[in-house]
N, C-alpha and C positions, 0 to 999 in steps of 0.2 A: 388395507391390503397387507398381507404378511407372508413371509417365506421362512419356514423352519423357525417360527417364533420371532422373527425379525420384522420390524415395521419397514415401510417403504423408505423412510428417512435413514434408517440404520443400514439398509441395503445400499443406498446411495453413498453412505459414508465408507462402506467397505470398498466400493468402486473407487471412491476418492483416494483411499489409502493405496489401492493397487496401482492406479494410474500414476499417482505422484511418485510412488516407489519405483515403478518401471522407468518413468522419465528421468529419475535421478540416477538409477543404476547404470544406464547405458553410457553416459559420459564419464562416470567414475572409473569404468574399466580402462579408459584411455589415459588415466592420470589426472592430476589436479589441473583445474582451469587457471590460466594466466590472464585471460581477458576479463576486465571488470564486468562486462555484460554476461559472460558465462558464469561468473561468480554470483551475480544477481539471480540468474535463472536457477542455479542450484539452491540458493537460499530460499527462493520462492517454493520450489518443490519440497524442500525440507519443512518449510513453514506449513504448506498445505497438508503434508503428511502428519505433522504433529497436531494440527488443529483437528483433523479428522479423527485421529486416535483418541485425543483427549475428550472430545465431545461424545464419541461413541462409548468410551469407557464410563464417563460420568453418567450419561443417560441410561446406560445398560445396567450398571452395577451400583452407582453411588447416589443416584438422584434423590432417593427417599431420605437418605441421611443428610444430604445437602439442604433439603427443604427445611430441616429442623435446625441446622447449625451453621450453614454457610452465610457469610456476610452479604453475599450477592444473591441470596435466595429470591429476592423480589425482581431481579433483573437477569436471571439465568437465561430465559428464553430470548430476551433482547440481546444478551451477550453472544449466545450461540448463533443467532441470526446475523448479528453484525460481523462476527468473525467469518462466517460463511460467505457473506457478501464481499468482505474484504479479500478473502482468499480467491474468490472468483475474479476480482479485478486484478489481483497480483498475478494470477495464472494467465489472464488475458495478456498482460504486459510481457510476461516471460515467453509466452507462445509467439507473440509478434516479434519480440527481440530475437529469439532463437531462430525463427524462420528467416528473418532478415539477415542476421549476422553469420549464422553457421550452416544453414541448409544450402546445398548445391545439387546439381543434377546427378552427381556421382556419389554423394554422401548418403548412403543408404542408412547407416546407423543414426545419423542426425535426423533424417526424415522420420524414422521410427520414433525417435525421442520426441520430435515435434508433434507427431500424431498423438502420442500418449499425453503430452502436455495439453494439447487441444481437447482431448477427451476429458481430462481432469477438469479443465475449465468449464466445459459444457455440463458435466455432472454437478460441479459446485454451483454453477449458475441455476440449474434446475432445483437443487436442494435449497439454495438461498431464496428463490421465488416461493417455494412451498412454505418455508419458514416465515417469510414476510407476510404471507396471507394469514398465518396463524398468530402473528405478533405485530399488529399494526400500530401499537401505541408506544413502543419502546423508543428511547432516544437514539440508540445506535442503529436501529433498523429503519429510522425515519430519515427524511432528507438531510437534516442538520448533522446527524451522526454519520451518514454516508459521505457527506461533504468532508467531515473531519478525517475519516479514514482515507478518502481520496487525496486530501492535502498531504497526509503523511506518505502515501504511496508515491505521489508525484515528487515529493522531496527526496525520497530514496532514489528515484530515477535520476533526479538532478545530481545527487552525490555520485552516482555511478558514472554519468556522462562527464561530470567535471573531472573525476579521477582519471577516466579514460583519455580525456582531452589533454591533460597535463602530465600524464604518465611518461616518465623519461625526460621531461623537459628540465634542463639544468638552469636556465635563466631565471632570474628572480621575477616573480609575478608582479605586475603593476598594482598600485594601491586600489584602483577601481575594481579589479577582479577579486582581490582579497576582500574588499567590502561586500561584493556580491556573495561570495562564499560564506562570509559571516552572516549575511541575511538569511541564507538557506539554513544555516545551523541554528540561528536564534529562533527562527519561526518553526523549526521542527517540533519543539515541545507541544505542538497541538495535541499530541497524545495525552498530555497531562489533563487537558480539558475533558477528554474522554474518560479518564480515570476518575475525575471528580464526579461525573455523572453516574459512573458505576457505583461509587461509594456514597452517593447522596443520601442513602438511608442511614448512614452513620451519624450519630448525634453531633459529633464534633464539627461536621460540615454544615449543619443546619444554620449556623450563624452567618455563613457566607452567601452572598448574593451571586449565584452562579451566572445568571444572565448578565449582570454588570461586569463580572470577571471576563466573560466571553466577549462582551462588547468592547472592553478596553483592549483585550488581546487581539481581536480582529482588526480594530482600528490601527493599532501599531503594526500589525502584520501587513495590512494593505499599504500603509505609508512606506514600509521597508521594501516591499515587493515592487512598488512603483519606482523607487530609486534603482533597484536592481534591474528592472525592465528597461530602464533608460541607459544605465551604465554598462551592463554586460555587452550589448551589441556594439557599443562604441569602442570599449577597450578590448573586447574579445576578438573582433575582426580586425582591429587595428594592429594587434600583435600577432596576427596569423601569418605564418611564413609559408608561401607556396613552394619554396625550394626544399622543404622538408621531405624526406623519403616517405613519411606517413601523412602527407598533407591531406589526402582524400579522407582518411579516417578522422583527422582532426577537424576538418570542416564539417563533417557529419556530426561530430560531437558538439561543436559550437552551435550548429543549427538546432540540435536536440535540446541543449541547455536553454537556448533562446526561446524555443517553442514552449518548453515545460515551465519556464519562468512566467510567460504570459498565461499559460493554463492555470498555474497555481494562483496568479494574481486574480484571474477571473473567479476561481473557487473561493478565495478569501473575500472578494467583493460580494459574491452571492451570500456567503455565510454572514458577512457583516449586515447585509440588508435583512436577512431572516432573523438574526439576533436582535437587531434594532426593532423589528416588528414585535417580536415576543416581549422585549423589554418595555416597549410602550404599552402593550396590552396589560402587562402585570402591574403597571404603576397606578 
């Protein structure tokens, strides 16, 4: 299927650009966002716009040259599929957050913004499914790669919720909460594992056992997240003050961090099991 020389995937990417740009432009006219959740939504729309533009330009104009010279020539389809699936997940999170935090019965502009964000998410999801059907063997477009992307996405949501929770708090944080924040930061380099798979065609990385590297990383991440899953609820709710003027927002942030911590723990456990299976098969 083609329209004016464009394939269906390229038409979808034009729609992705348009919807992300429209979702981004509407809040920008009202000034800069002060809410961490608003900043996250704007970041997601910018990311979705950039991904769509880069993939469109590369596949439309540069793909033949990349096939000959690009270091990722063997994984371009996998990379584009993985980035598209990641963008769909990020847009889903931004759409849900924006609808929950900013949309109200009289907020017409916010409603329109949310609609464009939802449309961008739907188009990205459709594009990702189509690419997945064409690229079933790549790491980033398979379960393990999707888990890696999702772990990074949940970690970003954790950072956003933690910042929102303690924004404006002058009291020193207890050691337990500082430990949990360090856990989220230390485990975030899951994206490094993704990069090693993208670059696995490079000779310098052939000497590395990527499955063993992932196994060690996942085991450490699971142990750290188990500690955070225990410590965060204890210290977070213990230091929660109901007499605060923003206590309702803070309790929502605390709840979100708690839930996301358990979600990421489950993702790392699932990733550890899959990595262990692959590691045992390859021995």
